MILO-841089 format. One record per atom (N, C-alpha, C): residue number from 1; residue in one letter; atom name; x negated, y, z negated. Coordinates in nm, 4 decimals, padded with zeros to 6 digits, always signed. Layout:
// residues N
{num=NUM	residuo=A	atomo=CA	east=X	north=Y	up=Z}
...
END
This chain:
// residues 114
{num=1	residuo=M	atomo=N	east=+06.4721	north=+11.0065	up=-10.2057}
{num=1	residuo=M	atomo=CA	east=+06.5086	north=+10.9713	up=-10.0976}
{num=1	residuo=M	atomo=C	east=+06.4966	north=+11.0905	up=-09.9839}
{num=2	residuo=S	atomo=N	east=+06.4501	north=+11.0671	up=-09.8579}
{num=2	residuo=S	atomo=CA	east=+06.5206	north=+11.1045	up=-09.7430}
{num=2	residuo=S	atomo=C	east=+06.6422	north=+11.0703	up=-09.7226}
{num=3	residuo=S	atomo=N	east=+06.6926	north=+11.1476	up=-09.6374}
{num=3	residuo=S	atomo=CA	east=+06.8273	north=+11.1533	up=-09.5751}
{num=3	residuo=S	atomo=C	east=+06.8330	north=+11.0366	up=-09.4948}
{num=4	residuo=A	atomo=N	east=+06.8804	north=+10.9206	up=-09.4862}
{num=4	residuo=A	atomo=CA	east=+06.9229	north=+10.8117	up=-09.4119}
{num=4	residuo=A	atomo=C	east=+07.0233	north=+10.8769	up=-09.3241}
{num=5	residuo=T	atomo=N	east=+07.0213	north=+10.7932	up=-09.2209}
{num=5	residuo=T	atomo=CA	east=+07.1405	north=+10.7833	up=-09.1037}
{num=5	residuo=T	atomo=C	east=+07.1886	north=+10.6429	up=-09.0650}
{num=6	residuo=L	atomo=N	east=+07.2830	north=+10.6633	up=-09.0431}
{num=6	residuo=L	atomo=CA	east=+07.3233	north=+10.5012	up=-09.0039}
{num=6	residuo=L	atomo=C	east=+07.2702	north=+10.4302	up=-08.9171}
{num=7	residuo=N	atomo=N	east=+07.2090	north=+10.4652	up=-08.8612}
{num=7	residuo=N	atomo=CA	east=+07.1035	north=+10.3395	up=-08.7562}
{num=7	residuo=N	atomo=C	east=+06.9776	north=+10.3148	up=-08.8514}
{num=8	residuo=D	atomo=N	east=+06.9471	north=+10.3876	up=-08.9445}
{num=8	residuo=D	atomo=CA	east=+06.8624	north=+10.3671	up=-09.0159}
{num=8	residuo=D	atomo=C	east=+06.8961	north=+10.2562	up=-09.0976}
{num=9	residuo=L	atomo=N	east=+07.0145	north=+10.2400	up=-09.1470}
{num=9	residuo=L	atomo=CA	east=+07.0747	north=+10.1344	up=-09.2338}
{num=9	residuo=L	atomo=C	east=+07.0790	north=+10.0048	up=-09.1574}
{num=10	residuo=L	atomo=N	east=+07.1513	north=+10.0520	up=-08.9848}
{num=10	residuo=L	atomo=CA	east=+07.1695	north=+09.9132	up=-08.9030}
{num=10	residuo=L	atomo=C	east=+07.0765	north=+09.8529	up=-08.8826}
{num=11	residuo=S	atomo=N	east=+06.9107	north=+09.9282	up=-08.8774}
{num=11	residuo=S	atomo=CA	east=+06.7655	north=+09.8949	up=-08.8366}
{num=11	residuo=S	atomo=C	east=+06.6911	north=+09.8277	up=-08.9537}
{num=12	residuo=A	atomo=N	east=+06.7824	north=+09.8364	up=-09.0478}
{num=12	residuo=A	atomo=CA	east=+06.6796	north=+09.7907	up=-09.2103}
{num=12	residuo=A	atomo=C	east=+06.7333	north=+09.6656	up=-09.2118}
{num=13	residuo=G	atomo=N	east=+06.6198	north=+09.6127	up=-09.2969}
{num=13	residuo=G	atomo=CA	east=+06.6349	north=+09.4645	up=-09.3802}
{num=13	residuo=G	atomo=C	east=+06.6524	north=+09.4712	up=-09.5259}
{num=14	residuo=C	atomo=N	east=+06.7313	north=+09.3996	up=-09.5730}
{num=14	residuo=C	atomo=CA	east=+06.6943	north=+09.3933	up=-09.7661}
{num=14	residuo=C	atomo=C	east=+06.5883	north=+09.3680	up=-09.7828}
{num=15	residuo=K	atomo=N	east=+06.5441	north=+09.3681	up=-09.9294}
{num=15	residuo=K	atomo=CA	east=+06.4408	north=+09.3906	up=-09.9932}
{num=15	residuo=K	atomo=C	east=+06.4704	north=+09.3152	up=-10.1075}
{num=16	residuo=P	atomo=N	east=+06.3927	north=+09.2229	up=-10.1628}
{num=16	residuo=P	atomo=CA	east=+06.4271	north=+09.1577	up=-10.2795}
{num=16	residuo=P	atomo=C	east=+06.3729	north=+09.2706	up=-10.3830}
{num=17	residuo=L	atomo=N	east=+06.4476	north=+09.2590	up=-10.4577}
{num=17	residuo=L	atomo=CA	east=+06.4588	north=+09.3401	up=-10.5813}
{num=17	residuo=L	atomo=C	east=+06.4576	north=+09.2870	up=-10.7496}
{num=18	residuo=P	atomo=N	east=+06.3175	north=+09.2779	up=-10.8043}
{num=18	residuo=P	atomo=CA	east=+06.3007	north=+09.1988	up=-10.9047}
{num=18	residuo=P	atomo=C	east=+06.4048	north=+09.2791	up=-11.0010}
{num=19	residuo=K	atomo=N	east=+06.4607	north=+09.2167	up=-11.0993}
{num=19	residuo=K	atomo=CA	east=+06.5373	north=+09.2663	up=-11.2239}
{num=19	residuo=K	atomo=C	east=+06.4333	north=+09.3243	up=-11.2573}
{num=20	residuo=G	atomo=N	east=+06.5404	north=+09.4334	up=-11.3317}
{num=20	residuo=G	atomo=CA	east=+06.4377	north=+09.6060	up=-11.4164}
{num=20	residuo=G	atomo=C	east=+06.4181	north=+09.6868	up=-11.3146}
{num=21	residuo=S	atomo=N	east=+06.4866	north=+09.6176	up=-11.1773}
{num=21	residuo=S	atomo=CA	east=+06.4445	north=+09.7676	up=-11.0642}
{num=21	residuo=S	atomo=C	east=+06.5518	north=+09.8638	up=-11.1086}
{num=22	residuo=T	atomo=N	east=+06.5303	north=+10.0128	up=-11.0661}
{num=22	residuo=T	atomo=CA	east=+06.6321	north=+10.1024	up=-11.1015}
{num=22	residuo=T	atomo=C	east=+06.7041	north=+10.0772	up=-10.9947}
{num=23	residuo=C	atomo=N	east=+06.8476	north=+10.1289	up=-11.0067}
{num=23	residuo=C	atomo=CA	east=+06.9561	north=+10.1510	up=-10.9418}
{num=23	residuo=C	atomo=C	east=+06.9789	north=+10.2910	up=-10.8559}
{num=24	residuo=L	atomo=N	east=+07.0513	north=+10.2855	up=-10.7794}
{num=24	residuo=L	atomo=CA	east=+07.0463	north=+10.4388	up=-10.7077}
{num=24	residuo=L	atomo=C	east=+07.0908	north=+10.5163	up=-10.7565}
{num=25	residuo=S	atomo=N	east=+07.0534	north=+10.6471	up=-10.7544}
{num=25	residuo=S	atomo=CA	east=+07.1032	north=+10.7540	up=-10.8314}
{num=25	residuo=S	atomo=C	east=+07.2659	north=+10.8171	up=-10.7767}
{num=26	residuo=Q	atomo=N	east=+07.3420	north=+10.8716	up=-10.8615}
{num=26	residuo=Q	atomo=CA	east=+07.4605	north=+10.9405	up=-10.7680}
{num=26	residuo=Q	atomo=C	east=+07.4477	north=+10.9947	up=-10.6970}
{num=27	residuo=P	atomo=N	east=+07.3471	north=+11.0890	up=-10.6335}
{num=27	residuo=P	atomo=CA	east=+07.3168	north=+11.1777	up=-10.5675}
{num=27	residuo=P	atomo=C	east=+07.2934	north=+11.1107	up=-10.4232}
{num=28	residuo=E	atomo=N	east=+07.2031	north=+10.9722	up=-10.4265}
{num=28	residuo=E	atomo=CA	east=+07.1786	north=+10.8815	up=-10.3274}
{num=28	residuo=E	atomo=C	east=+07.2681	north=+10.8032	up=-10.2739}
{num=29	residuo=T	atomo=N	east=+07.3663	north=+10.7532	up=-10.3729}
{num=29	residuo=T	atomo=CA	east=+07.4756	north=+10.6681	up=-10.3483}
{num=29	residuo=T	atomo=C	east=+07.5925	north=+10.7583	up=-10.3126}
{num=30	residuo=K	atomo=N	east=+07.5764	north=+10.8952	up=-10.3104}
{num=30	residuo=K	atomo=CA	east=+07.6913	north=+10.9913	up=-10.2306}
{num=30	residuo=K	atomo=C	east=+07.6753	north=+11.0076	up=-10.1238}
{num=31	residuo=A	atomo=N	east=+07.5375	north=+11.0086	up=-10.0859}
{num=31	residuo=A	atomo=CA	east=+07.4582	north=+11.0708	up=-09.9516}
{num=31	residuo=A	atomo=C	east=+07.4919	north=+10.9124	up=-09.8891}
{num=32	residuo=L	atomo=N	east=+07.4774	north=+10.7879	up=-09.8995}
{num=32	residuo=L	atomo=CA	east=+07.5160	north=+10.6869	up=-09.8499}
{num=32	residuo=L	atomo=C	east=+07.6330	north=+10.6350	up=-09.7933}
{num=33	residuo=L	atomo=N	east=+07.7187	north=+10.6573	up=-09.8973}
{num=33	residuo=L	atomo=CA	east=+07.8583	north=+10.6875	up=-09.8703}
{num=33	residuo=L	atomo=C	east=+07.9195	north=+10.7334	up=-09.7751}
{num=34	residuo=V	atomo=N	east=+07.8780	north=+10.8805	up=-09.7187}
{num=34	residuo=V	atomo=CA	east=+07.9280	north=+10.9638	up=-09.6202}
{num=34	residuo=V	atomo=C	east=+07.8884	north=+10.8966	up=-09.5312}
{num=35	residuo=L	atomo=N	east=+07.8121	north=+10.7805	up=-09.5319}
{num=35	residuo=L	atomo=CA	east=+07.7768	north=+10.6971	up=-09.3928}
{num=35	residuo=L	atomo=C	east=+07.8517	north=+10.6194	up=-09.3686}
{num=36	residuo=L	atomo=N	east=+07.9254	north=+10.5522	up=-09.4415}
{num=36	residuo=L	atomo=CA	east=+08.0313	north=+10.4569	up=-09.4158}
{num=36	residuo=L	atomo=C	east=+08.1464	north=+10.5005	up=-09.5325}
{num=37	residuo=P	atomo=N	east=+08.2356	north=+10.5713	up=-09.4551}
{num=37	residuo=P	atomo=CA	east=+08.3757	north=+10.6700	up=-09.4831}
{num=37	residuo=P	atomo=C	east=+08.4974	north=+10.5097	up=-09.5606}
{num=38	residuo=D	atomo=N	east=+08.4653	north=+10.4172	up=-09.4905}
{num=38	residuo=D	atomo=CA	east=+08.5691	north=+10.3254	up=-09.5429}
{num=38	residuo=D	atomo=C	east=+08.5704	north=+10.2565	up=-09.6597}
{num=39	residuo=W	atomo=N	east=+08.4124	north=+10.2195	up=-09.6928}
{num=39	residuo=W	atomo=CA	east=+08.3849	north=+10.1994	up=-09.8589}
{num=39	residuo=W	atomo=C	east=+08.4044	north=+10.3246	up=-09.9687}
{num=40	residuo=K	atomo=N	east=+08.4563	north=+10.1968	up=-10.0608}
{num=40	residuo=K	atomo=CA	east=+08.5147	north=+10.2707	up=-10.1791}
{num=40	residuo=K	atomo=C	east=+08.4027	north=+10.2464	up=-10.3010}
{num=41	residuo=L	atomo=N	east=+08.3709	north=+10.3793	up=-10.3612}
{num=41	residuo=L	atomo=CA	east=+08.3118	north=+10.3434	up=-10.4877}
{num=41	residuo=L	atomo=C	east=+08.3791	north=+10.2956	up=-10.6021}
{num=42	residuo=S	atomo=N	east=+08.3180	north=+10.1830	up=-10.6864}
{num=42	residuo=S	atomo=CA	east=+08.4538	north=+10.2141	up=-10.7969}
{num=42	residuo=S	atomo=C	east=+08.4210	north=+10.2834	up=-10.9289}
{num=43	residuo=E	atomo=N	east=+08.5072	north=+10.2844	up=-10.9771}
{num=43	residuo=E	atomo=CA	east=+08.5250	north=+10.3773	up=-11.1022}
{num=43	residuo=E	atomo=C	east=+08.3688	north=+10.3691	up=-11.1769}
{num=44	residuo=D	atomo=N	east=+08.2930	north=+10.2446	up=-11.2445}
{num=44	residuo=D	atomo=CA	east=+08.2169	north=+10.2368	up=-11.3095}
{num=44	residuo=D	atomo=C	east=+08.0933	north=+10.2640	up=-11.2051}
{num=45	residuo=K	atomo=N	east=+08.1057	north=+10.2629	up=-11.0850}
{num=45	residuo=K	atomo=CA	east=+08.0139	north=+10.3264	up=-10.9825}
{num=45	residuo=K	atomo=C	east=+07.8814	north=+10.2187	up=-10.9632}
{num=46	residuo=K	atomo=N	east=+07.9255	north=+10.0836	up=-11.0297}
{num=46	residuo=K	atomo=CA	east=+07.8137	north=+09.9893	up=-11.0224}
{num=46	residuo=K	atomo=C	east=+07.8277	north=+09.9031	up=-10.8635}
{num=47	residuo=F	atomo=N	east=+07.9414	north=+09.9120	up=-10.8071}
{num=47	residuo=F	atomo=CA	east=+07.9868	north=+09.8536	up=-10.6566}
{num=47	residuo=F	atomo=C	east=+08.0741	north=+09.9216	up=-10.5807}
{num=48	residuo=I	atomo=N	east=+08.0303	north=+09.9072	up=-10.4349}
{num=48	residuo=I	atomo=CA	east=+08.1169	north=+09.9232	up=-10.3417}
{num=48	residuo=I	atomo=C	east=+08.2211	north=+09.8190	up=-10.3236}
{num=49	residuo=S	atomo=N	east=+08.3298	north=+09.8374	up=-10.1958}
{num=49	residuo=S	atomo=CA	east=+08.4246	north=+09.7602	up=-10.1437}
{num=49	residuo=S	atomo=C	east=+08.5058	north=+09.8357	up=-10.0481}
{num=50	residuo=R	atomo=N	east=+08.5247	north=+09.7625	up=-09.9258}
{num=50	residuo=R	atomo=CA	east=+08.6254	north=+09.7720	up=-09.8796}
{num=50	residuo=R	atomo=C	east=+08.6895	north=+09.6389	up=-09.8595}
{num=51	residuo=N	atomo=N	east=+08.8147	north=+09.7128	up=-09.7760}
{num=51	residuo=N	atomo=CA	east=+08.9328	north=+09.5728	up=-09.7079}
{num=51	residuo=N	atomo=C	east=+08.9569	north=+09.6100	up=-09.5773}
{num=52	residuo=F	atomo=N	east=+08.9359	north=+09.4736	up=-09.5251}
{num=52	residuo=F	atomo=CA	east=+08.9470	north=+09.4873	up=-09.3514}
{num=52	residuo=F	atomo=C	east=+09.0997	north=+09.4021	up=-09.3187}
{num=53	residuo=K	atomo=N	east=+09.1544	north=+09.4932	up=-09.2633}
{num=53	residuo=K	atomo=CA	east=+09.2742	north=+09.3896	up=-09.2231}
{num=53	residuo=K	atomo=C	east=+09.2700	north=+09.3315	up=-09.0942}
{num=54	residuo=L	atomo=N	east=+09.3012	north=+09.1988	up=-09.0622}
{num=54	residuo=L	atomo=CA	east=+09.2943	north=+09.1420	up=-08.9240}
{num=54	residuo=L	atomo=C	east=+09.4018	north=+09.0922	up=-08.8587}
{num=55	residuo=K	atomo=N	east=+09.3796	north=+09.0596	up=-08.7464}
{num=55	residuo=K	atomo=CA	east=+09.5179	north=+09.0008	up=-08.6850}
{num=55	residuo=K	atomo=C	east=+09.6033	north=+08.8950	up=-08.7236}
{num=56	residuo=N	atomo=N	east=+09.5004	north=+08.7740	up=-08.7732}
{num=56	residuo=N	atomo=CA	east=+09.5675	north=+08.6669	up=-08.8203}
{num=56	residuo=N	atomo=C	east=+09.4774	north=+08.5559	up=-08.8814}
{num=57	residuo=Y	atomo=N	east=+09.5132	north=+08.4600	up=-08.9550}
{num=57	residuo=Y	atomo=CA	east=+09.4370	north=+08.3942	up=-09.0362}
{num=57	residuo=Y	atomo=C	east=+09.2728	north=+08.3363	up=-08.9720}
{num=58	residuo=Y	atomo=N	east=+09.3111	north=+08.2969	up=-08.8347}
{num=58	residuo=Y	atomo=CA	east=+09.1486	north=+08.2405	up=-08.7488}
{num=58	residuo=Y	atomo=C	east=+09.0746	north=+08.3611	up=-08.7492}
{num=59	residuo=E	atomo=N	east=+09.1400	north=+08.5232	up=-08.7011}
{num=59	residuo=E	atomo=CA	east=+09.0540	north=+08.6472	up=-08.7132}
{num=59	residuo=E	atomo=C	east=+08.9886	north=+08.6561	up=-08.8227}
{num=60	residuo=T	atomo=N	east=+09.0670	north=+08.5987	up=-08.9286}
{num=60	residuo=T	atomo=CA	east=+09.0463	north=+08.6613	up=-09.0636}
{num=60	residuo=T	atomo=C	east=+08.9318	north=+08.5607	up=-09.1257}
{num=61	residuo=M	atomo=N	east=+08.9420	north=+08.4103	up=-09.0760}
{num=61	residuo=M	atomo=CA	east=+08.8286	north=+08.3289	up=-09.1027}
{num=61	residuo=M	atomo=C	east=+08.6973	north=+08.3573	up=-09.0196}
{num=62	residuo=S	atomo=N	east=+08.7305	north=+08.4116	up=-08.8797}
{num=62	residuo=S	atomo=CA	east=+08.6213	north=+08.4242	up=-08.7983}
{num=62	residuo=S	atomo=C	east=+08.4851	north=+08.5450	up=-08.8492}
{num=63	residuo=F	atomo=N	east=+08.5693	north=+08.6150	up=-08.9102}
{num=63	residuo=F	atomo=CA	east=+08.5273	north=+08.7898	up=-08.9640}
{num=63	residuo=F	atomo=C	east=+08.4629	north=+08.7474	up=-09.0762}
{num=64	residuo=V	atomo=N	east=+08.5266	north=+08.6105	up=-09.1507}
{num=64	residuo=V	atomo=CA	east=+08.4010	north=+08.5913	up=-09.2916}
{num=64	residuo=V	atomo=C	east=+08.3061	north=+08.5318	up=-09.2515}
{num=65	residuo=N	atomo=N	east=+08.3300	north=+08.4242	up=-09.1788}
{num=65	residuo=N	atomo=CA	east=+08.1784	north=+08.3546	up=-09.1579}
{num=65	residuo=N	atomo=C	east=+08.0516	north=+08.4378	up=-09.0528}
{num=66	residuo=A	atomo=N	east=+08.1429	north=+08.5370	up=-09.0193}
{num=66	residuo=A	atomo=CA	east=+08.0567	north=+08.6329	up=-08.9592}
{num=66	residuo=A	atomo=C	east=+07.9864	north=+08.7176	up=-09.0798}
{num=67	residuo=A	atomo=N	east=+08.0306	north=+08.7698	up=-09.1540}
{num=67	residuo=A	atomo=CA	east=+08.0220	north=+08.8227	up=-09.2925}
{num=67	residuo=A	atomo=C	east=+07.9056	north=+08.7342	up=-09.3734}
{num=68	residuo=A	atomo=N	east=+07.9165	north=+08.6224	up=-09.3499}
{num=68	residuo=A	atomo=CA	east=+07.8414	north=+08.5275	up=-09.4163}
{num=68	residuo=A	atomo=C	east=+07.7074	north=+08.5030	up=-09.3700}
{num=69	residuo=W	atomo=N	east=+07.7254	north=+08.5133	up=-09.2160}
{num=69	residuo=W	atomo=CA	east=+07.6232	north=+08.4938	up=-09.1852}
{num=69	residuo=W	atomo=C	east=+07.4883	north=+08.6167	up=-09.1721}
{num=70	residuo=I	atomo=N	east=+07.5676	north=+08.6962	up=-09.1982}
{num=70	residuo=I	atomo=CA	east=+07.4619	north=+08.8681	up=-09.2135}
{num=70	residuo=I	atomo=C	east=+07.4473	north=+08.8344	up=-09.3749}
{num=71	residuo=S	atomo=N	east=+07.5002	north=+08.7680	up=-09.4698}
{num=71	residuo=S	atomo=CA	east=+07.4557	north=+08.8292	up=-09.5956}
{num=71	residuo=S	atomo=C	east=+07.3286	north=+08.6841	up=-09.6276}
{num=72	residuo=H	atomo=N	east=+07.3682	north=+08.6082	up=-09.5270}
{num=72	residuo=H	atomo=CA	east=+07.2637	north=+08.5174	up=-09.5402}
{num=72	residuo=H	atomo=C	east=+07.1275	north=+08.5443	up=-09.4902}
{num=73	residuo=Q	atomo=N	east=+07.1495	north=+08.5929	up=-09.3815}
{num=73	residuo=Q	atomo=CA	east=+07.0306	north=+08.6334	up=-09.3075}
{num=73	residuo=Q	atomo=C	east=+06.9798	north=+08.7679	up=-09.3814}
{num=74	residuo=Q	atomo=N	east=+07.0712	north=+08.8319	up=-09.4589}
{num=74	residuo=Q	atomo=CA	east=+06.9732	north=+08.9494	up=-09.5242}
{num=74	residuo=Q	atomo=C	east=+06.9288	north=+08.9070	up=-09.6950}
{num=75	residuo=D	atomo=N	east=+06.9723	north=+08.7857	up=-09.7274}
{num=75	residuo=D	atomo=CA	east=+06.9720	north=+08.7232	up=-09.8239}
{num=75	residuo=D	atomo=C	east=+07.0338	north=+08.8260	up=-09.9500}
{num=76	residuo=H	atomo=N	east=+07.1416	north=+08.8875	up=-09.9016}
{num=76	residuo=H	atomo=CA	east=+07.2170	north=+09.0033	up=-10.0339}
{num=76	residuo=H	atomo=C	east=+07.3425	north=+08.9275	up=-09.9992}
{num=77	residuo=H	atomo=N	east=+07.4316	north=+08.8850	up=-10.0802}
{num=77	residuo=H	atomo=CA	east=+07.5967	north=+08.7982	up=-10.1025}
{num=77	residuo=H	atomo=C	east=+07.6558	north=+08.9116	up=-10.1386}
{num=78	residuo=P	atomo=N	east=+07.7735	north=+08.8955	up=-10.1100}
{num=78	residuo=P	atomo=CA	east=+07.8992	north=+08.9974	up=-10.1142}
{num=78	residuo=P	atomo=C	east=+07.9817	north=+08.8863	up=-10.2019}
{num=79	residuo=D	atomo=N	east=+08.0773	north=+08.9818	up=-10.3136}
{num=79	residuo=D	atomo=CA	east=+08.1982	north=+08.8584	up=-10.3177}
{num=79	residuo=D	atomo=C	east=+08.3238	north=+08.9388	up=-10.2379}
{num=80	residuo=I	atomo=N	east=+08.3179	north=+08.8183	up=-10.1829}
{num=80	residuo=I	atomo=CA	east=+08.4755	north=+08.7948	up=-10.0835}
{num=80	residuo=I	atomo=C	east=+08.6250	north=+08.7262	up=-10.1205}
{num=81	residuo=L	atomo=N	east=+08.7292	north=+08.8252	up=-10.0708}
{num=81	residuo=L	atomo=CA	east=+08.8708	north=+08.7992	up=-10.1279}
{num=81	residuo=L	atomo=C	east=+08.8946	north=+08.7651	up=-10.0025}
{num=82	residuo=L	atomo=N	east=+08.9890	north=+08.6701	up=-09.9315}
{num=82	residuo=L	atomo=CA	east=+09.0607	north=+08.6512	up=-09.8511}
{num=82	residuo=L	atomo=C	east=+09.1964	north=+08.5969	up=-09.8426}
{num=83	residuo=T	atomo=N	east=+09.2877	north=+08.6652	up=-09.7558}
{num=83	residuo=T	atomo=CA	east=+09.4365	north=+08.6153	up=-09.7542}
{num=83	residuo=T	atomo=C	east=+09.4569	north=+08.6079	up=-09.5947}
{num=84	residuo=Y	atomo=N	east=+09.5691	north=+08.5904	up=-09.5754}
{num=84	residuo=Y	atomo=CA	east=+09.6117	north=+08.5175	up=-09.4014}
{num=84	residuo=Y	atomo=C	east=+09.5127	north=+08.6099	up=-09.2954}
{num=85	residuo=N	atomo=N	east=+09.5560	north=+08.7695	up=-09.3377}
{num=85	residuo=N	atomo=CA	east=+09.5182	north=+08.8414	up=-09.2313}
{num=85	residuo=N	atomo=C	east=+09.3943	north=+08.9467	up=-09.2847}
{num=86	residuo=H	atomo=N	east=+09.3971	north=+08.9482	up=-09.4220}
{num=86	residuo=H	atomo=CA	east=+09.3077	north=+09.0673	up=-09.5092}
{num=86	residuo=H	atomo=C	east=+09.1640	north=+09.0077	up=-09.5685}
{num=87	residuo=C	atomo=N	east=+09.0696	north=+09.0951	up=-09.5680}
{num=87	residuo=C	atomo=CA	east=+08.9676	north=+09.0629	up=-09.6239}
{num=87	residuo=C	atomo=C	east=+08.9045	north=+09.1546	up=-09.7374}
{num=88	residuo=H	atomo=N	east=+08.8763	north=+09.1429	up=-09.8238}
{num=88	residuo=H	atomo=CA	east=+08.8080	north=+09.2295	up=-09.9252}
{num=88	residuo=H	atomo=C	east=+08.6941	north=+09.2184	up=-09.9831}
{num=89	residuo=I	atomo=N	east=+08.5731	north=+09.2841	up=-09.9056}
{num=89	residuo=I	atomo=CA	east=+08.4471	north=+09.2483	up=-09.9659}
{num=89	residuo=I	atomo=C	east=+08.3604	north=+09.3508	up=-10.0721}
{num=90	residuo=T	atomo=N	east=+08.3135	north=+09.3177	up=-10.1601}
{num=90	residuo=T	atomo=CA	east=+08.2543	north=+09.3830	up=-10.2508}
{num=90	residuo=T	atomo=C	east=+08.1160	north=+09.3857	up=-10.2624}
{num=91	residuo=Y	atomo=N	east=+08.0061	north=+09.4926	up=-10.2444}
{num=91	residuo=Y	atomo=CA	east=+07.8761	north=+09.4391	up=-10.2830}
{num=91	residuo=Y	atomo=C	east=+07.8297	north=+09.5413	up=-10.3938}
{num=92	residuo=S	atomo=N	east=+07.7296	north=+09.4653	up=-10.4341}
{num=92	residuo=S	atomo=CA	east=+07.6571	north=+09.5240	up=-10.5740}
{num=92	residuo=S	atomo=C	east=+07.5345	north=+09.4560	up=-10.5774}
{num=93	residuo=T	atomo=N	east=+07.4487	north=+09.5028	up=-10.6872}
{num=93	residuo=T	atomo=CA	east=+07.3130	north=+09.4053	up=-10.6706}
{num=93	residuo=T	atomo=C	east=+07.2923	north=+09.3730	up=-10.8231}
{num=94	residuo=H	atomo=N	east=+07.3208	north=+09.2884	up=-10.8611}
{num=94	residuo=H	atomo=CA	east=+07.2792	north=+09.2332	up=-10.9867}
{num=94	residuo=H	atomo=C	east=+07.1827	north=+09.2527	up=-11.0640}
{num=95	residuo=S	atomo=N	east=+07.0646	north=+09.2524	up=-10.9838}
{num=95	residuo=S	atomo=CA	east=+06.9226	north=+09.2793	up=-11.0527}
{num=95	residuo=S	atomo=C	east=+06.9176	north=+09.4067	up=-11.1003}
{num=96	residuo=V	atomo=N	east=+06.9758	north=+09.5000	up=-11.0195}
{num=96	residuo=V	atomo=CA	east=+06.9734	north=+09.6596	up=-11.0572}
{num=96	residuo=V	atomo=C	east=+07.0978	north=+09.6658	up=-11.1559}
{num=97	residuo=D	atomo=N	east=+07.1919	north=+09.5832	up=-11.1915}
{num=97	residuo=D	atomo=CA	east=+07.3075	north=+09.6183	up=-11.2624}
{num=97	residuo=D	atomo=C	east=+07.3674	north=+09.7071	up=-11.2070}
{num=98	residuo=G	atomo=N	east=+07.3714	north=+09.7521	up=-11.0862}
{num=98	residuo=G	atomo=CA	east=+07.4255	north=+09.8405	up=-11.0004}
{num=98	residuo=G	atomo=C	east=+07.4515	north=+09.8295	up=-10.8563}
{num=99	residuo=L	atomo=N	east=+07.4004	north=+09.9544	up=-10.7630}
{num=99	residuo=L	atomo=CA	east=+07.3825	north=+09.9769	up=-10.6297}
{num=99	residuo=L	atomo=C	east=+07.2561	north=+09.9757	up=-10.5968}
{num=100	residuo=S	atomo=N	east=+07.2264	north=+09.9335	up=-10.4794}
{num=100	residuo=S	atomo=CA	east=+07.0933	north=+09.9248	up=-10.4270}
{num=100	residuo=S	atomo=C	east=+07.1312	north=+09.9705	up=-10.2571}
{num=101	residuo=R	atomo=N	east=+07.0087	north=+10.0105	up=-10.2085}
{num=101	residuo=R	atomo=CA	east=+07.0375	north=+10.0117	up=-10.0678}
{num=101	residuo=R	atomo=C	east=+07.0667	north=+09.9083	up=-09.9689}
{num=102	residuo=N	atomo=N	east=+07.0245	north=+09.7913	up=-10.0440}
{num=102	residuo=N	atomo=CA	east=+07.0858	north=+09.6588	up=-09.9958}
{num=102	residuo=N	atomo=C	east=+07.2292	north=+09.6323	up=-09.9954}
{num=103	residuo=D	atomo=N	east=+07.2975	north=+09.7498	up=-10.0703}
{num=103	residuo=D	atomo=CA	east=+07.4373	north=+09.7075	up=-10.0719}
{num=103	residuo=D	atomo=C	east=+07.5022	north=+09.7944	up=-09.9452}
{num=104	residuo=F	atomo=N	east=+07.4163	north=+09.8814	up=-09.9021}
{num=104	residuo=F	atomo=CA	east=+07.4616	north=+09.9869	up=-09.8149}
{num=104	residuo=F	atomo=C	east=+07.4105	north=+09.9498	up=-09.6884}
{num=105	residuo=I	atomo=N	east=+07.3056	north=+09.8703	up=-09.6800}
{num=105	residuo=I	atomo=CA	east=+07.2654	north=+09.7921	up=-09.5483}
{num=105	residuo=I	atomo=C	east=+07.3631	north=+09.6607	up=-09.4782}
{num=106	residuo=C	atomo=N	east=+07.3669	north=+09.6188	up=-09.5769}
{num=106	residuo=C	atomo=CA	east=+07.4603	north=+09.4592	up=-09.5784}
{num=106	residuo=C	atomo=C	east=+07.6409	north=+09.5656	up=-09.5154}
{num=107	residuo=A	atomo=N	east=+07.6674	north=+09.6510	up=-09.5916}
{num=107	residuo=A	atomo=CA	east=+07.8122	north=+09.7148	up=-09.5748}
{num=107	residuo=A	atomo=C	east=+07.8160	north=+09.7506	up=-09.4396}
{num=108	residuo=A	atomo=N	east=+07.7069	north=+09.8463	up=-09.4128}
{num=108	residuo=A	atomo=CA	east=+07.6962	north=+09.8928	up=-09.2711}
{num=108	residuo=A	atomo=C	east=+07.6973	north=+09.7783	up=-09.1272}
{num=109	residuo=K	atomo=N	east=+07.5904	north=+09.6981	up=-09.1367}
{num=109	residuo=K	atomo=CA	east=+07.6215	north=+09.5656	up=-09.0749}
{num=109	residuo=K	atomo=C	east=+07.7552	north=+09.5014	up=-09.0643}
{num=110	residuo=T	atomo=N	east=+07.8180	north=+09.5041	up=-09.1848}
{num=110	residuo=T	atomo=CA	east=+07.9386	north=+09.4083	up=-09.1816}
{num=110	residuo=T	atomo=C	east=+08.0505	north=+09.5388	up=-09.0865}
{num=111	residuo=D	atomo=N	east=+08.0293	north=+09.6321	up=-09.1378}
{num=111	residuo=D	atomo=CA	east=+08.1321	north=+09.7790	up=-09.0350}
{num=111	residuo=D	atomo=C	east=+08.1154	north=+09.7153	up=-08.9077}
{num=112	residuo=Q	atomo=N	east=+07.9961	north=+09.6677	up=-08.8389}
{num=112	residuo=Q	atomo=CA	east=+07.9644	north=+09.6704	up=-08.6972}
{num=112	residuo=Q	atomo=C	east=+08.0829	north=+09.5191	up=-08.6552}
{num=113	residuo=L	atomo=N	east=+08.1082	north=+09.4527	up=-08.7407}
{num=113	residuo=L	atomo=CA	east=+08.1925	north=+09.3768	up=-08.7140}
{num=113	residuo=L	atomo=C	east=+08.3260	north=+09.3732	up=-08.6830}
{num=114	residuo=G	atomo=N	east=+08.4267	north=+09.4737	up=-08.7539}
{num=114	residuo=G	atomo=CA	east=+08.5468	north=+09.5158	up=-08.7961}
{num=114	residuo=G	atomo=C	east=+08.5778	north=+09.6175	up=-08.7179}
END
């Protein structure tokens, strides 16, 4: 994989990955994480997540709705947990049992909201 930039992720769209496709290698994952420093890699290296702190419930719900719109447009859906003024988003690609470029594309687009 050639080295990606943040603009590459922001301008890219998610692609369907059939079951059995391979997940990103550790070097590929590390290179993409450098572009998204607020996202954390899970211990098992199968997902990335980020906490967003917002001002109040209304802003949290607005943020979640905007994140849901991104995932709907990209057809790549995260797990989202929310409380009054926090939102925790987790991306993983089930069809590859780990991380794909789609996770990083959506994470980059979600970062633009916060």
